[in-house]
C-alpha positions as CSV (number, residue, x, y, z in Angstrom):
1,M,17.5,26.1,-42.8
2,S,19.7,25.1,-39.9
3,H,18.9,28.4,-38.2
4,W,15.2,27.5,-38.1
5,F,16.0,24.0,-36.9
6,S,18.0,25.2,-34.0
7,L,15.3,27.8,-33.2
8,L,12.7,25.1,-33.2
9,L,14.8,22.9,-30.9
10,L,15.3,25.9,-28.5
11,V,11.5,26.5,-28.4
12,L,10.8,22.8,-27.9
13,L,13.4,22.8,-25.0
14,V,11.8,25.8,-23.4
15,V,8.3,24.2,-23.6
16,V,9.5,20.9,-22.2
17,V,11.3,22.7,-19.3
18,L,8.1,24.8,-18.5
19,L,5.8,21.7,-18.7
20,L,8.1,19.4,-16.8
21,P,6.9,20.5,-13.3
22,L,3.3,20.0,-14.2
23,V,3.8,16.6,-15.8
24,G,6.3,15.7,-13.1
25,R,3.8,16.2,-10.2
26,K,1.2,14.0,-11.9
27,F,3.8,11.4,-12.7
28,V,4.9,11.4,-9.0
29,R,1.3,11.1,-7.9
30,I,0.8,8.1,-10.2
31,I,4.0,6.5,-8.9
32,C,3.0,7.1,-5.3
33,F,-0.5,5.7,-5.9
34,I,0.9,2.5,-7.5
35,S,3.4,2.1,-4.7
36,S,0.8,2.4,-2.0
37,F,-1.4,0.0,-3.8
38,E,1.4,-2.5,-4.1
39,I,2.2,-2.1,-0.4
40,R,-1.4,-2.7,0.6
41,L,-1.6,-5.7,-1.7
42,T,1.6,-7.1,-0.3
43,W,0.4,-6.6,3.3
44,A,-2.9,-8.3,2.5
45,V,-1.2,-11.3,0.9
46,S,1.3,-11.7,3.7
47,R,-1.5,-11.3,6.3
48,N,-3.6,-13.9,4.5
49,H,-0.6,-16.2,4.4
50,R,0.0,-15.8,8.1
51,L,-3.6,-16.6,8.9
52,N,-3.5,-19.7,6.8
53,Q,-0.3,-20.8,8.5
54,C,-1.7,-20.5,12.1
55,P,-2.5,-23.9,13.7
56,S,-5.7,-24.4,15.6
57,H,-3.9,-24.3,19.0
58,T,-1.8,-21.1,18.9
59,S,0.4,-20.4,21.8
60,P,0.2,-16.9,23.3
61,H,3.7,-16.0,22.2
62,S,3.4,-17.1,18.6
63,H,3.0,-14.7,15.7
64,C,-0.5,-15.9,15.2
65,S,-1.8,-14.8,18.6
66,G,-4.2,-11.9,18.4
67,L,-4.9,-12.2,14.8
68,L,-7.7,-14.7,14.9
69,D,-9.1,-16.5,17.9
70,T,-9.5,-20.1,16.6
71,S,-10.9,-21.4,19.9
72,S,-14.1,-19.3,19.6
73,P,-16.7,-19.2,16.8
74,P,-15.2,-18.1,13.5
75,S,-17.2,-14.8,13.5
76,T,-15.2,-13.5,16.5
77,L,-12.1,-11.5,15.5
78,L,-9.8,-10.3,18.2
79,V,-9.3,-6.6,17.9
80,P,-7.1,-4.5,20.3
81,T,-9.4,-2.4,22.4
82,A,-9.4,-0.6,25.7
83,S,-9.7,-2.8,28.8
84,H,-13.3,-1.7,29.4
85,E,-14.6,-2.6,25.9
86,L,-15.7,-6.0,24.7
87,V,-15.7,-7.1,21.1
88,F,-18.4,-9.5,19.9
89,G,-18.5,-11.0,16.4
């Protein structure tokens, strides 16, 4: 009986070793997707926090400059563009 048990363990080990790369790649993809989602979510939350912290009169050297132009109508968002382009809200 122990011979069959050891043979079954050996077959199970071989199957696990052969399937590990397939399962491992999918597992890595899932982990990468979750990590990128968390990074994007963290970035959005921190950006929202920065926008909420900006006073209405931002100085040109503050961390708020360039994010949102509070002196113009709320629909105008400052976007880095080439010097010959204009951005309208």
